[in-house]
N, C-alpha and C positions, 0 to 999 in steps of 0.2 A: 528927514528920511523920505525917499521916493520909493513907492510901490507901484509896479506896473505889470500888466499882463500881455503876453503874446508879442506882437510887433513893437509894443512900447519899449521893449528891452533895448532896441537899437538907440532910441532917443535917450534913454536913461544912461546908457553906457557913454554916449558922446558927451552929455552934459557932465557926468562925473569926471571924465577925462580932461575936458576943456576947462571946466570951472569947478575944480574939486572943493573949493571953499564954500560953494553953495550947497554941497551935498554932504550930509552927515553919514548916510548909509543907503544901500540899495537893496531892495527885495524884489527879485524876479519871480513872478508867477508864471511858470512855464514860458519864460521870456528871455532866458539867456541862451538864445538860439543863434546859430550862425546861418542866416537866411541865404547868404551868398553860397555857402557850401551846399546847403540843402537844395538850392535852386539847380545846382550842377549835378548833384548826386541822386536826386529823387524826382521822379516824374509825378508831380501832383495830379496830373490829368488822369492818372490811373486809379485814383481813389474813387470810391462810390460817392454819389451825390445824394443827400437826403431827400425824401419826398417833399413835395410842396405842402404848405399848410392847407388845412381844410377850409371850407367856407366859414364854419363856425369859428375857427381859429383866426380867420381874417376879419371877423365881425366886430371885434373889440380889442382894446389894449390888454385886457385880462386874458382873452383867448390867445392873443399873439404871444403874450408872456408865457402861457402854458406851452405853446409850440416851441419857443426858444428853450424852455427848461428841458423839454423832451430831447431836442437836438443836442443840448449841452450835457445831458446826463445828470441833471440836477433835480432836487425835489421841487425847487421853485426858481423863478427868474425875476429879478427886480423889475416890477412894473414901472418904477420911475425911470429906469434906463430905457425901456421900450418907449416911453413917452418922450424922452430926450432925444432919441435917435431916429424916431419915425413920426411922421404926420398922420393924423386921423381926422376923418370927416366928423360932422356934427353928430351923426348917428353912431359914431364909434368905429366905423369901418376903416381898415388900414388903407392908406392912400400911397405910402412909399417911404423910403428913407429920406431923411432930411439932408444928409451930406451926399453930394453928387458922387456916383460910383467912380468917377475918374480920380477923385481925391485919394480913395484907398488904393486904387491901382498905382498911382504915382508913389504913395508911401511904400507899397510893397516892392515896387521896382527900385526905389532908393535903397531899401534895406538889403536888397539882393545884389547891390552893386559891389560891396566890399565887406569883408569879415569885420566884426566888431573888434576894436582894440582892447580886448580884455586884459592883455598883458600890461597895459598902461594904467589899470585901475589902481588907486591908492586908498580908496575908502572901503570900509567894511561892506561885505556883500553876502547876501543869502540867495541862493538859486534853488528854488523848489521846482522840481521836474515832475511832470506826469509821465508815468512809464506804463505803456500798454502791454499787458501780457497776452491778451486775446483781442480779436478784432472788435468785440463789443466794447472794450475799454476805449478804443480810439473812435469808434462810431457807435455811440450809446443808443442811437435810434434804430439800429438794425433790427429787423424782424427775422428770426430764425427760419431758414428755408427760403428766404426771398431771393430774387435774382442778384441783389446787391451782396448777399452773403459770400458767395464765391469770389466776387471781385474784391471784397474786403479781406478775405482770407488770403488771397493772392498778394495783395498790397502790404499786408501786415509785416512779414519778414523783411521786406525791403525798407519799410519805415523804421522798424526796430533797429536795424543795422545803422541806418543814417543817423537816427537820433542818439543812439549809443555813441557814435563817433563825436557828435556835437557835445554831448556831456563830458566825454573824455577830454576833448580839446579844451573846454572851458576850465576843467579842473587843472589841467596842465598849465594853461596861461594865467590862471588866477588861483594859484595854490593857497592864498590867504582866505579865499571865499569858503563859505560853508555850503555844502551841496546836500540837498535832501531829495531823495527819490521816493515818490509815492506811487507804489505799484497799483494797478487796477484803476487808475484815475484817467479821466479824459482831459482834453486841453484846458477846459474851463475848471481847472482843479480846485479853485477857491470856492466855486459854487457846489461842486460835487462832494468835496471833502473839506468842508469849512473848519471842522474841529481840528483835524490834522494840520491844516495850514496855519490856523491860529496858534496852535501849540509850537510849531516850527518858528514862527515869527516871534513869539514871546521868549522862547529859548534863545534865539539869536539876539534879541534886544538885551538879554541879561549879559551877553558877552561884550557889549560895546559900551 
């Protein structure tokens, strides 16, 4: 079984379609997204940008993990992931990401080139979607009354409509898949709502 988050969904889908014998099941963690559709339908430059980390948050892996948790809307963020993805100086200060930024840009561009072939899926699949009901769900770091609040409130209905279309398209193309919508959850749904995600996965596993 393959479990993936966000842009990993495109790779998971391609592997399951091209080599289904290697895959027993798929679990999409807010990852069954059609990035090609979203790239055409939603202007992501209109969404607010979170504040930069403070000096204290940049001073140690623990501090930066705290910043990431705040951005993601989670109680905590795995320090192990921070250490795996970023380099730190001997004194603990953040130096920067390990993976060059161009790699992520290339991955994002590749995912936006064409819609995933969900209609060709033959393996069991569970798609857990984070559904934002208010701007704070999509942008957990928002401070009420801040300049970013108006921008987020303006962006929200556009995003809600686009992501609703994506969910409907997935359900139509992969009717055998199980779809779970977790309202009030941010994109990092597995960190923000771990119990609900675990319950959904366990229920899914009981069906295959």
